[in-house]
mmCIF file of the C-alpha atoms, coordinates in Angstrom:
data_MODEL
# 
_entry.id   MODEL 
# 
loop_
_atom_site.group_PDB 
_atom_site.id 
_atom_site.type_symbol 
_atom_site.label_atom_id 
_atom_site.label_alt_id 
_atom_site.label_comp_id 
_atom_site.label_asym_id 
_atom_site.label_entity_id 
_atom_site.label_seq_id 
_atom_site.pdbx_PDB_ins_code 
_atom_site.Cartn_x 
_atom_site.Cartn_y 
_atom_site.Cartn_z 
_atom_site.occupancy 
_atom_site.B_iso_or_equiv 
_atom_site.pdbx_formal_charge 
_atom_site.auth_seq_id 
_atom_site.auth_comp_id 
_atom_site.auth_asym_id 
_atom_site.auth_atom_id 
_atom_site.pdbx_PDB_model_num 
ATOM 1   C CA . MET A 1 1   ? 127.220 44.953 100.555 1.00 0.00 ? 1   MET A CA 1 
ATOM 2   C CA . ILE A 1 2   ? 129.841 42.374 99.605  1.00 0.00 ? 2   ILE A CA 1 
ATOM 3   C CA . ARG A 1 3   ? 128.246 38.961 100.157 1.00 0.00 ? 3   ARG A CA 1 
ATOM 4   C CA . VAL A 1 4   ? 130.740 36.262 101.183 1.00 0.00 ? 4   VAL A CA 1 
ATOM 5   C CA . LEU A 1 5   ? 130.613 32.486 101.448 1.00 0.00 ? 5   LEU A CA 1 
ATOM 6   C CA . LEU A 1 6   ? 133.115 31.113 103.974 1.00 0.00 ? 6   LEU A CA 1 
ATOM 7   C CA . ALA A 1 7   ? 134.261 27.490 103.658 1.00 0.00 ? 7   ALA A CA 1 
ATOM 8   C CA . ASP A 1 8   ? 136.565 25.794 106.182 1.00 0.00 ? 8   ASP A CA 1 
ATOM 9   C CA . ASP A 1 9   ? 136.264 22.444 107.949 1.00 0.00 ? 9   ASP A CA 1 
ATOM 10  C CA . GLU A 1 10  ? 137.185 23.980 111.323 1.00 0.00 ? 10  GLU A CA 1 
ATOM 11  C CA . ALA A 1 11  ? 134.307 25.812 113.013 1.00 0.00 ? 11  ALA A CA 1 
ATOM 12  C CA . MET A 1 12  ? 136.675 27.902 115.128 1.00 0.00 ? 12  MET A CA 1 
ATOM 13  C CA . ILE A 1 13  ? 138.531 29.135 112.036 1.00 0.00 ? 13  ILE A CA 1 
ATOM 14  C CA . ARG A 1 14  ? 135.240 30.039 110.379 1.00 0.00 ? 14  ARG A CA 1 
ATOM 15  C CA . ALA A 1 15  ? 134.164 31.973 113.461 1.00 0.00 ? 15  ALA A CA 1 
ATOM 16  C CA . GLY A 1 16  ? 137.457 33.886 113.564 1.00 0.00 ? 16  GLY A CA 1 
ATOM 17  C CA . VAL A 1 17  ? 137.415 34.743 109.859 1.00 0.00 ? 17  VAL A CA 1 
ATOM 18  C CA . ARG A 1 18  ? 133.769 35.801 110.055 1.00 0.00 ? 18  ARG A CA 1 
ATOM 19  C CA . ALA A 1 19  ? 134.571 38.095 112.976 1.00 0.00 ? 19  ALA A CA 1 
ATOM 20  C CA . ILE A 1 20  ? 137.430 39.715 111.035 1.00 0.00 ? 20  ILE A CA 1 
ATOM 21  C CA . LEU A 1 21  ? 135.403 40.204 107.870 1.00 0.00 ? 21  LEU A CA 1 
ATOM 22  C CA . GLU A 1 22  ? 132.415 41.653 109.671 1.00 0.00 ? 22  GLU A CA 1 
ATOM 23  C CA . THR A 1 23  ? 134.528 44.407 111.186 1.00 0.00 ? 23  THR A CA 1 
ATOM 24  C CA . ASP A 1 24  ? 133.979 45.958 107.749 1.00 0.00 ? 24  ASP A CA 1 
ATOM 25  C CA . GLU A 1 25  ? 130.435 47.292 107.535 1.00 0.00 ? 25  GLU A CA 1 
ATOM 26  C CA . HIS A 1 26  ? 130.358 46.608 103.809 1.00 0.00 ? 26  HIS A CA 1 
ATOM 27  C CA . ILE A 1 27  ? 131.060 42.864 104.114 1.00 0.00 ? 27  ILE A CA 1 
ATOM 28  C CA . GLU A 1 28  ? 128.467 40.262 105.107 1.00 0.00 ? 28  GLU A CA 1 
ATOM 29  C CA . VAL A 1 29  ? 129.107 36.520 105.501 1.00 0.00 ? 29  VAL A CA 1 
ATOM 30  C CA . VAL A 1 30  ? 125.882 35.100 104.067 1.00 0.00 ? 30  VAL A CA 1 
ATOM 31  C CA . ALA A 1 31  ? 126.706 31.393 104.344 1.00 0.00 ? 31  ALA A CA 1 
ATOM 32  C CA . GLU A 1 32  ? 129.251 28.927 105.675 1.00 0.00 ? 32  GLU A CA 1 
ATOM 33  C CA . ALA A 1 33  ? 130.348 25.476 104.548 1.00 0.00 ? 33  ALA A CA 1 
ATOM 34  C CA . ALA A 1 34  ? 132.322 22.769 106.335 1.00 0.00 ? 34  ALA A CA 1 
ATOM 35  C CA . ASP A 1 35  ? 133.634 20.956 103.246 1.00 0.00 ? 35  ASP A CA 1 
ATOM 36  C CA . GLY A 1 36  ? 134.297 21.544 99.573  1.00 0.00 ? 36  GLY A CA 1 
ATOM 37  C CA . ARG A 1 37  ? 131.184 19.837 98.245  1.00 0.00 ? 37  ARG A CA 1 
ATOM 38  C CA . GLU A 1 38  ? 128.981 21.888 100.558 1.00 0.00 ? 38  GLU A CA 1 
ATOM 39  C CA . ALA A 1 39  ? 130.868 25.011 99.436  1.00 0.00 ? 39  ALA A CA 1 
ATOM 40  C CA . VAL A 1 40  ? 129.959 24.362 95.786  1.00 0.00 ? 40  VAL A CA 1 
ATOM 41  C CA . GLU A 1 41  ? 126.309 23.598 96.600  1.00 0.00 ? 41  GLU A CA 1 
ATOM 42  C CA . THR A 1 42  ? 125.975 26.636 98.876  1.00 0.00 ? 42  THR A CA 1 
ATOM 43  C CA . THR A 1 43  ? 127.558 28.892 96.261  1.00 0.00 ? 43  THR A CA 1 
ATOM 44  C CA . ARG A 1 44  ? 124.984 27.695 93.731  1.00 0.00 ? 44  ARG A CA 1 
ATOM 45  C CA . SER A 1 45  ? 122.114 28.517 96.081  1.00 0.00 ? 45  SER A CA 1 
ATOM 46  C CA . HIS A 1 46  ? 123.380 31.799 97.584  1.00 0.00 ? 46  HIS A CA 1 
ATOM 47  C CA . ARG A 1 47  ? 125.296 33.277 94.621  1.00 0.00 ? 47  ARG A CA 1 
ATOM 48  C CA . PRO A 1 48  ? 127.748 35.238 96.837  1.00 0.00 ? 48  PRO A CA 1 
ATOM 49  C CA . ASP A 1 49  ? 130.052 37.893 95.440  1.00 0.00 ? 49  ASP A CA 1 
ATOM 50  C CA . VAL A 1 50  ? 133.080 36.113 96.928  1.00 0.00 ? 50  VAL A CA 1 
ATOM 51  C CA . ALA A 1 51  ? 133.711 32.494 97.931  1.00 0.00 ? 51  ALA A CA 1 
ATOM 52  C CA . LEU A 1 52  ? 136.505 32.250 100.501 1.00 0.00 ? 52  LEU A CA 1 
ATOM 53  C CA . LEU A 1 53  ? 137.794 28.658 100.474 1.00 0.00 ? 53  LEU A CA 1 
ATOM 54  C CA . ASP A 1 54  ? 140.245 26.699 102.591 1.00 0.00 ? 54  ASP A CA 1 
ATOM 55  C CA . ILE A 1 55  ? 142.428 24.286 100.594 1.00 0.00 ? 55  ILE A CA 1 
ATOM 56  C CA . ARG A 1 56  ? 142.295 21.122 102.728 1.00 0.00 ? 56  ARG A CA 1 
ATOM 57  C CA . MET A 1 57  ? 138.661 20.153 103.300 1.00 0.00 ? 57  MET A CA 1 
ATOM 58  C CA . PRO A 1 58  ? 136.752 16.842 103.372 1.00 0.00 ? 58  PRO A CA 1 
ATOM 59  C CA . ARG A 1 59  ? 134.800 15.406 100.419 1.00 0.00 ? 59  ARG A CA 1 
ATOM 60  C CA . LEU A 1 60  ? 136.237 17.957 97.973  1.00 0.00 ? 60  LEU A CA 1 
ATOM 61  C CA . ASP A 1 61  ? 139.378 20.030 98.455  1.00 0.00 ? 61  ASP A CA 1 
ATOM 62  C CA . GLY A 1 62  ? 139.273 23.784 98.083  1.00 0.00 ? 62  GLY A CA 1 
ATOM 63  C CA . LEU A 1 63  ? 141.131 23.873 94.781  1.00 0.00 ? 63  LEU A CA 1 
ATOM 64  C CA . SER A 1 64  ? 138.716 21.414 93.157  1.00 0.00 ? 64  SER A CA 1 
ATOM 65  C CA . ALA A 1 65  ? 135.805 23.336 94.668  1.00 0.00 ? 65  ALA A CA 1 
ATOM 66  C CA . ALA A 1 66  ? 137.250 26.538 93.203  1.00 0.00 ? 66  ALA A CA 1 
ATOM 67  C CA . ALA A 1 67  ? 137.305 24.993 89.734  1.00 0.00 ? 67  ALA A CA 1 
ATOM 68  C CA . GLU A 1 68  ? 133.662 23.878 90.007  1.00 0.00 ? 68  GLU A CA 1 
ATOM 69  C CA . ILE A 1 69  ? 132.517 27.247 91.317  1.00 0.00 ? 69  ILE A CA 1 
ATOM 70  C CA . ARG A 1 70  ? 134.290 29.094 88.514  1.00 0.00 ? 70  ARG A CA 1 
ATOM 71  C CA . ARG A 1 71  ? 132.605 26.841 85.939  1.00 0.00 ? 71  ARG A CA 1 
ATOM 72  C CA . GLU A 1 72  ? 129.123 26.869 87.440  1.00 0.00 ? 72  GLU A CA 1 
ATOM 73  C CA . VAL A 1 73  ? 128.870 30.301 89.110  1.00 0.00 ? 73  VAL A CA 1 
ATOM 74  C CA . PRO A 1 74  ? 131.304 32.483 87.142  1.00 0.00 ? 74  PRO A CA 1 
ATOM 75  C CA . ASP A 1 75  ? 130.054 35.711 88.733  1.00 0.00 ? 75  ASP A CA 1 
ATOM 76  C CA . THR A 1 76  ? 131.378 34.554 92.118  1.00 0.00 ? 76  THR A CA 1 
ATOM 77  C CA . ALA A 1 77  ? 135.027 35.455 92.664  1.00 0.00 ? 77  ALA A CA 1 
ATOM 78  C CA . VAL A 1 78  ? 137.069 32.766 94.436  1.00 0.00 ? 78  VAL A CA 1 
ATOM 79  C CA . VAL A 1 79  ? 139.694 33.499 97.070  1.00 0.00 ? 79  VAL A CA 1 
ATOM 80  C CA . ILE A 1 80  ? 141.849 30.737 98.524  1.00 0.00 ? 80  ILE A CA 1 
ATOM 81  C CA . LEU A 1 81  ? 142.566 31.030 102.258 1.00 0.00 ? 81  LEU A CA 1 
ATOM 82  C CA . THR A 1 82  ? 145.145 28.618 103.658 1.00 0.00 ? 82  THR A CA 1 
ATOM 83  C CA . THR A 1 83  ? 148.111 28.038 105.938 1.00 0.00 ? 83  THR A CA 1 
ATOM 84  C CA . PHE A 1 84  ? 150.030 26.593 103.003 1.00 0.00 ? 84  PHE A CA 1 
ATOM 85  C CA . ASP A 1 85  ? 152.071 28.794 100.665 1.00 0.00 ? 85  ASP A CA 1 
ATOM 86  C CA . GLU A 1 86  ? 153.949 26.189 98.615  1.00 0.00 ? 86  GLU A CA 1 
ATOM 87  C CA . ASP A 1 87  ? 154.384 27.031 94.938  1.00 0.00 ? 87  ASP A CA 1 
ATOM 88  C CA . ALA A 1 88  ? 152.334 24.005 93.827  1.00 0.00 ? 88  ALA A CA 1 
ATOM 89  C CA . TYR A 1 89  ? 149.265 25.228 95.690  1.00 0.00 ? 89  TYR A CA 1 
ATOM 90  C CA . ILE A 1 90  ? 149.695 28.761 94.379  1.00 0.00 ? 90  ILE A CA 1 
ATOM 91  C CA . SER A 1 91  ? 150.121 27.577 90.799  1.00 0.00 ? 91  SER A CA 1 
ATOM 92  C CA . ARG A 1 92  ? 147.088 25.296 90.872  1.00 0.00 ? 92  ARG A CA 1 
ATOM 93  C CA . ALA A 1 93  ? 144.900 27.880 92.613  1.00 0.00 ? 93  ALA A CA 1 
ATOM 94  C CA . LEU A 1 94  ? 145.676 30.439 89.924  1.00 0.00 ? 94  LEU A CA 1 
ATOM 95  C CA . SER A 1 95  ? 145.187 27.931 87.112  1.00 0.00 ? 95  SER A CA 1 
ATOM 96  C CA . GLU A 1 96  ? 141.771 27.011 88.527  1.00 0.00 ? 96  GLU A CA 1 
ATOM 97  C CA . GLY A 1 97  ? 140.687 30.631 88.196  1.00 0.00 ? 97  GLY A CA 1 
ATOM 98  C CA . ALA A 1 98  ? 141.101 31.913 91.746  1.00 0.00 ? 98  ALA A CA 1 
ATOM 99  C CA . ALA A 1 99  ? 141.144 35.708 91.916  1.00 0.00 ? 99  ALA A CA 1 
ATOM 100 C CA . GLY A 1 100 ? 142.987 35.842 95.222  1.00 0.00 ? 100 GLY A CA 1 
ATOM 101 C CA . PHE A 1 101 ? 145.274 33.844 97.496  1.00 0.00 ? 101 PHE A CA 1 
ATOM 102 C CA . LEU A 1 102 ? 145.482 34.702 101.212 1.00 0.00 ? 102 LEU A CA 1 
ATOM 103 C CA . LEU A 1 103 ? 147.383 33.121 104.089 1.00 0.00 ? 103 LEU A CA 1 
ATOM 104 C CA . LYS A 1 104 ? 145.767 32.438 107.467 1.00 0.00 ? 104 LYS A CA 1 
ATOM 105 C CA . ALA A 1 105 ? 148.964 33.592 109.124 1.00 0.00 ? 105 ALA A CA 1 
ATOM 106 C CA . GLY A 1 106 ? 148.748 36.976 107.401 1.00 0.00 ? 106 GLY A CA 1 
ATOM 107 C CA . ASP A 1 107 ? 147.664 40.325 108.743 1.00 0.00 ? 107 ASP A CA 1 
ATOM 108 C CA . PRO A 1 108 ? 143.857 40.418 109.319 1.00 0.00 ? 108 PRO A CA 1 
ATOM 109 C CA . ARG A 1 109 ? 143.796 43.626 107.289 1.00 0.00 ? 109 ARG A CA 1 
ATOM 110 C CA . GLU A 1 110 ? 144.971 41.601 104.269 1.00 0.00 ? 110 GLU A CA 1 
ATOM 111 C CA . LEU A 1 111 ? 141.874 39.425 104.603 1.00 0.00 ? 111 LEU A CA 1 
ATOM 112 C CA . VAL A 1 112 ? 139.511 42.385 104.417 1.00 0.00 ? 112 VAL A CA 1 
ATOM 113 C CA . ALA A 1 113 ? 141.546 44.066 101.674 1.00 0.00 ? 113 ALA A CA 1 
ATOM 114 C CA . GLY A 1 114 ? 141.635 40.881 99.609  1.00 0.00 ? 114 GLY A CA 1 
ATOM 115 C CA . VAL A 1 115 ? 137.886 40.313 99.789  1.00 0.00 ? 115 VAL A CA 1 
ATOM 116 C CA . ARG A 1 116 ? 137.169 43.938 98.917  1.00 0.00 ? 116 ARG A CA 1 
ATOM 117 C CA . ALA A 1 117 ? 139.626 43.858 96.007  1.00 0.00 ? 117 ALA A CA 1 
ATOM 118 C CA . VAL A 1 118 ? 138.269 40.750 94.298  1.00 0.00 ? 118 VAL A CA 1 
ATOM 119 C CA . ALA A 1 119 ? 134.680 41.878 94.864  1.00 0.00 ? 119 ALA A CA 1 
ATOM 120 C CA . ASP A 1 120 ? 135.622 45.072 93.012  1.00 0.00 ? 120 ASP A CA 1 
ATOM 121 C CA . GLY A 1 121 ? 136.920 43.055 90.069  1.00 0.00 ? 121 GLY A CA 1 
ATOM 122 C CA . ALA A 1 122 ? 140.627 43.208 90.918  1.00 0.00 ? 122 ALA A CA 1 
ATOM 123 C CA . ALA A 1 123 ? 143.035 40.389 91.779  1.00 0.00 ? 123 ALA A CA 1 
ATOM 124 C CA . TYR A 1 124 ? 144.707 40.078 95.169  1.00 0.00 ? 124 TYR A CA 1 
ATOM 125 C CA . LEU A 1 125 ? 147.687 38.055 96.340  1.00 0.00 ? 125 LEU A CA 1 
ATOM 126 C CA . ALA A 1 126 ? 148.963 38.134 99.896  1.00 0.00 ? 126 ALA A CA 1 
ATOM 127 C CA . PRO A 1 127 ? 152.379 39.827 99.969  1.00 0.00 ? 127 PRO A CA 1 
ATOM 128 C CA . ARG A 1 128 ? 154.246 36.552 100.619 1.00 0.00 ? 128 ARG A CA 1 
ATOM 129 C CA . VAL A 1 129 ? 152.418 34.899 97.731  1.00 0.00 ? 129 VAL A CA 1 
ATOM 130 C CA . ALA A 1 130 ? 153.045 37.890 95.463  1.00 0.00 ? 130 ALA A CA 1 
ATOM 131 C CA . ARG A 1 131 ? 156.741 37.649 96.297  1.00 0.00 ? 131 ARG A CA 1 
ATOM 132 C CA . HIS A 1 132 ? 156.744 33.995 95.193  1.00 0.00 ? 132 HIS A CA 1 
ATOM 133 C CA . VAL A 1 133 ? 155.109 34.905 91.902  1.00 0.00 ? 133 VAL A CA 1 
ATOM 134 C CA . ILE A 1 134 ? 157.331 37.911 91.202  1.00 0.00 ? 134 ILE A CA 1 
ATOM 135 C CA . ASP A 1 135 ? 160.490 35.965 92.077  1.00 0.00 ? 135 ASP A CA 1 
ATOM 136 C CA . GLU A 1 136 ? 159.395 33.238 89.685  1.00 0.00 ? 136 GLU A CA 1 
ATOM 137 C CA . LEU A 1 137 ? 158.774 35.740 86.908  1.00 0.00 ? 137 LEU A CA 1 
ATOM 138 C CA . SER A 1 138 ? 162.039 37.566 87.611  1.00 0.00 ? 138 SER A CA 1 
ATOM 139 C CA . GLY A 1 139 ? 164.160 34.432 87.514  1.00 0.00 ? 139 GLY A CA 1 
ATOM 140 C CA . GLY A 1 140 ? 165.737 35.036 84.126  1.00 0.00 ? 140 GLY A CA 1 
ATOM 141 C CA . ARG A 1 141 ? 163.207 33.118 82.069  1.00 0.00 ? 141 ARG A CA 1 
ATOM 142 C CA . MET A 1 142 ? 163.923 35.033 78.894  1.00 0.00 ? 142 MET A CA 1 
ATOM 143 C CA . SER A 1 143 ? 161.947 32.680 76.685  1.00 0.00 ? 143 SER A CA 1 
ATOM 144 C CA . ARG A 1 144 ? 158.799 33.259 78.731  1.00 0.00 ? 144 ARG A CA 1 
ATOM 145 C CA . GLY A 1 145 ? 159.372 36.998 78.589  1.00 0.00 ? 145 GLY A CA 1 
ATOM 146 C CA . ALA A 1 146 ? 159.789 36.913 74.829  1.00 0.00 ? 146 ALA A CA 1 
ATOM 147 C CA . GLU A 1 147 ? 156.672 34.801 74.442  1.00 0.00 ? 147 GLU A CA 1 
ATOM 148 C CA . ALA A 1 148 ? 154.688 37.160 76.666  1.00 0.00 ? 148 ALA A CA 1 
ATOM 149 C CA . ARG A 1 149 ? 155.870 40.196 74.716  1.00 0.00 ? 149 ARG A CA 1 
ATOM 150 C CA . ALA A 1 150 ? 154.862 38.520 71.470  1.00 0.00 ? 150 ALA A CA 1 
ATOM 151 C CA . ARG A 1 151 ? 151.401 37.751 72.838  1.00 0.00 ? 151 ARG A CA 1 
ATOM 152 C CA . THR A 1 152 ? 150.784 41.265 74.143  1.00 0.00 ? 152 THR A CA 1 
ATOM 153 C CA . ALA A 1 153 ? 152.149 42.868 70.973  1.00 0.00 ? 153 ALA A CA 1 
ATOM 154 C CA . GLU A 1 154 ? 148.882 42.029 69.232  1.00 0.00 ? 154 GLU A CA 1 
ATOM 155 C CA . LEU A 1 155 ? 146.992 44.278 71.645  1.00 0.00 ? 155 LEU A CA 1 
ATOM 156 C CA . THR A 1 156 ? 146.289 47.914 70.848  1.00 0.00 ? 156 THR A CA 1 
ATOM 157 C CA . ALA A 1 157 ? 148.187 50.590 72.751  1.00 0.00 ? 157 ALA A CA 1 
ATOM 158 C CA . ARG A 1 158 ? 145.111 51.299 74.888  1.00 0.00 ? 158 ARG A CA 1 
ATOM 159 C CA . GLU A 1 159 ? 144.627 47.607 75.638  1.00 0.00 ? 159 GLU A CA 1 
ATOM 160 C CA . GLN A 1 160 ? 148.270 47.390 76.722  1.00 0.00 ? 160 GLN A CA 1 
ATOM 161 C CA . ASP A 1 161 ? 147.696 50.368 79.021  1.00 0.00 ? 161 ASP A CA 1 
ATOM 162 C CA . VAL A 1 162 ? 144.713 48.599 80.575  1.00 0.00 ? 162 VAL A CA 1 
ATOM 163 C CA . LEU A 1 163 ? 146.628 45.325 80.907  1.00 0.00 ? 163 LEU A CA 1 
ATOM 164 C CA . ALA A 1 164 ? 149.506 47.095 82.640  1.00 0.00 ? 164 ALA A CA 1 
ATOM 165 C CA . LEU A 1 165 ? 147.123 48.587 85.207  1.00 0.00 ? 165 LEU A CA 1 
ATOM 166 C CA . VAL A 1 166 ? 145.440 45.219 85.732  1.00 0.00 ? 166 VAL A CA 1 
ATOM 167 C CA . GLY A 1 167 ? 148.945 43.892 86.394  1.00 0.00 ? 167 GLY A CA 1 
ATOM 168 C CA . ALA A 1 168 ? 149.447 46.642 88.954  1.00 0.00 ? 168 ALA A CA 1 
ATOM 169 C CA . GLY A 1 169 ? 146.369 45.403 90.811  1.00 0.00 ? 169 GLY A CA 1 
ATOM 170 C CA . LEU A 1 170 ? 143.976 48.236 89.995  1.00 0.00 ? 170 LEU A CA 1 
ATOM 171 C CA . SER A 1 171 ? 140.224 47.668 89.894  1.00 0.00 ? 171 SER A CA 1 
ATOM 172 C CA . ASN A 1 172 ? 138.083 48.668 86.918  1.00 0.00 ? 172 ASN A CA 1 
ATOM 173 C CA . ALA A 1 173 ? 137.047 51.862 88.690  1.00 0.00 ? 173 ALA A CA 1 
ATOM 174 C CA . GLU A 1 174 ? 140.654 52.771 89.452  1.00 0.00 ? 174 GLU A CA 1 
ATOM 175 C CA . ILE A 1 175 ? 141.738 52.060 85.868  1.00 0.00 ? 175 ILE A CA 1 
ATOM 176 C CA . ALA A 1 176 ? 138.880 54.227 84.597  1.00 0.00 ? 176 ALA A CA 1 
ATOM 177 C CA . GLY A 1 177 ? 140.071 57.103 86.767  1.00 0.00 ? 177 GLY A CA 1 
ATOM 178 C CA . ARG A 1 178 ? 143.671 56.683 85.689  1.00 0.00 ? 178 ARG A CA 1 
ATOM 179 C CA . LEU A 1 179 ? 142.895 56.540 81.945  1.00 0.00 ? 179 LEU A CA 1 
ATOM 180 C CA . TYR A 1 180 ? 139.940 58.983 81.952  1.00 0.00 ? 180 TYR A CA 1 
ATOM 181 C CA . LEU A 1 181 ? 137.484 56.336 80.750  1.00 0.00 ? 181 LEU A CA 1 
ATOM 182 C CA . VAL A 1 182 ? 134.074 55.264 81.998  1.00 0.00 ? 182 VAL A CA 1 
ATOM 183 C CA . GLU A 1 183 ? 134.074 52.076 84.064  1.00 0.00 ? 183 GLU A CA 1 
ATOM 184 C CA . GLY A 1 184 ? 131.918 50.184 81.563  1.00 0.00 ? 184 GLY A CA 1 
ATOM 185 C CA . THR A 1 185 ? 134.490 50.851 78.837  1.00 0.00 ? 185 THR A CA 1 
ATOM 186 C CA . VAL A 1 186 ? 137.268 49.488 81.040  1.00 0.00 ? 186 VAL A CA 1 
ATOM 187 C CA . LYS A 1 187 ? 135.218 46.355 81.730  1.00 0.00 ? 187 LYS A CA 1 
ATOM 188 C CA . SER A 1 188 ? 134.830 45.863 77.970  1.00 0.00 ? 188 SER A CA 1 
ATOM 189 C CA . TYR A 1 189 ? 138.577 46.323 77.455  1.00 0.00 ? 189 TYR A CA 1 
ATOM 190 C CA . VAL A 1 190 ? 139.393 43.778 80.162  1.00 0.00 ? 190 VAL A CA 1 
ATOM 191 C CA . SER A 1 191 ? 136.977 41.216 78.699  1.00 0.00 ? 191 SER A CA 1 
ATOM 192 C CA . ALA A 1 192 ? 138.420 41.738 75.218  1.00 0.00 ? 192 ALA A CA 1 
ATOM 193 C CA . ILE A 1 193 ? 141.983 41.329 76.524  1.00 0.00 ? 193 ILE A CA 1 
ATOM 194 C CA . LEU A 1 194 ? 141.152 38.107 78.352  1.00 0.00 ? 194 LEU A CA 1 
ATOM 195 C CA . ASN A 1 195 ? 139.383 36.682 75.305  1.00 0.00 ? 195 ASN A CA 1 
ATOM 196 C CA . ARG A 1 196 ? 142.086 37.687 72.832  1.00 0.00 ? 196 ARG A CA 1 
ATOM 197 C CA . LEU A 1 197 ? 144.923 36.314 74.948  1.00 0.00 ? 197 LEU A CA 1 
ATOM 198 C CA . GLY A 1 198 ? 143.090 33.187 76.078  1.00 0.00 ? 198 GLY A CA 1 
ATOM 199 C CA . LEU A 1 199 ? 143.298 34.088 79.771  1.00 0.00 ? 199 LEU A CA 1 
ATOM 200 C CA . ARG A 1 200 ? 140.847 32.879 82.402  1.00 0.00 ? 200 ARG A CA 1 
ATOM 201 C CA . ASN A 1 201 ? 140.967 35.754 84.874  1.00 0.00 ? 201 ASN A CA 1 
ATOM 202 C CA . ARG A 1 202 ? 142.704 38.923 86.011  1.00 0.00 ? 202 ARG A CA 1 
ATOM 203 C CA . VAL A 1 203 ? 145.361 37.062 87.989  1.00 0.00 ? 203 VAL A CA 1 
ATOM 204 C CA . GLN A 1 204 ? 146.583 35.336 84.833  1.00 0.00 ? 204 GLN A CA 1 
ATOM 205 C CA . ALA A 1 205 ? 146.444 38.692 83.049  1.00 0.00 ? 205 ALA A CA 1 
ATOM 206 C CA . ALA A 1 206 ? 148.539 40.277 85.802  1.00 0.00 ? 206 ALA A CA 1 
ATOM 207 C CA . ILE A 1 207 ? 151.162 37.529 85.549  1.00 0.00 ? 207 ILE A CA 1 
ATOM 208 C CA . LEU A 1 208 ? 151.338 37.945 81.773  1.00 0.00 ? 208 LEU A CA 1 
ATOM 209 C CA . ALA A 1 209 ? 151.725 41.708 82.229  1.00 0.00 ? 209 ALA A CA 1 
ATOM 210 C CA . TYR A 1 210 ? 154.731 41.089 84.501  1.00 0.00 ? 210 TYR A CA 1 
ATOM 211 C CA . GLU A 1 211 ? 156.240 38.573 82.090  1.00 0.00 ? 211 GLU A CA 1 
ATOM 212 C CA . ALA A 1 212 ? 155.850 41.005 79.199  1.00 0.00 ? 212 ALA A CA 1 
ATOM 213 C CA . GLY A 1 213 ? 157.533 43.790 81.143  1.00 0.00 ? 213 GLY A CA 1 
ATOM 214 C CA . LEU A 1 214 ? 154.432 45.975 81.237  1.00 0.00 ? 214 LEU A CA 1 
ATOM 215 C CA . VAL A 1 215 ? 154.644 46.208 85.041  1.00 0.00 ? 215 VAL A CA 1 
ATOM 216 C CA . GLU A 1 216 ? 157.755 46.715 87.112  1.00 0.00 ? 216 GLU A CA 1 
ATOM 217 C CA . ALA A 1 217 ? 158.079 44.343 90.074  1.00 0.00 ? 217 ALA A CA 1 
ATOM 218 C CA . GLU A 1 218 ? 158.531 46.210 93.339  1.00 0.00 ? 218 GLU A CA 1 
ATOM 219 C CA . GLY A 1 219 ? 161.586 45.428 95.405  1.00 0.00 ? 219 GLY A CA 1 
# 
């Protein structure tokens, strides 16, 4: 089972999201929180696989809560769920270590897919958010591309293969199948890549893979 913490200051939103998630027999909402501080405390006590956080909440906003959760309960993946898709929110969410970014106005299937993806060790961005990121990376920033290529050049050929597949959104199990490796070996490769490149999570690794030209952006 994928154990989920759901944090939103609106009880009706929580009820709706819970109902969507629990249409999947492999997902269980184990706790709820009505503000960011409660979300951090409940994550500490329940240790869920995924913390699904709204951005605008009392006492502590979702982005600050995400940062605390990533520091204190690193095994819990954080997904931001919001009505807001401005670049500033996206950028901060990713910098705080969020593994996913979903929009409340999106397709309910995206919600389930996003939770399943991050629980499986992958990163997940809602299509509209992904478009923002890809457009930003495709905007002719040659210096960033050159810098990214220089950073990834220090990786081995196999590590570059793994990074490219992380950039394509594949989970460890999917990468293992694609490269004919065992899943534990892929996990070790991913950890080594993150450490060597000074990256906090798979989302940052995926962005670097795009910048370095290891992954082609879809039209």
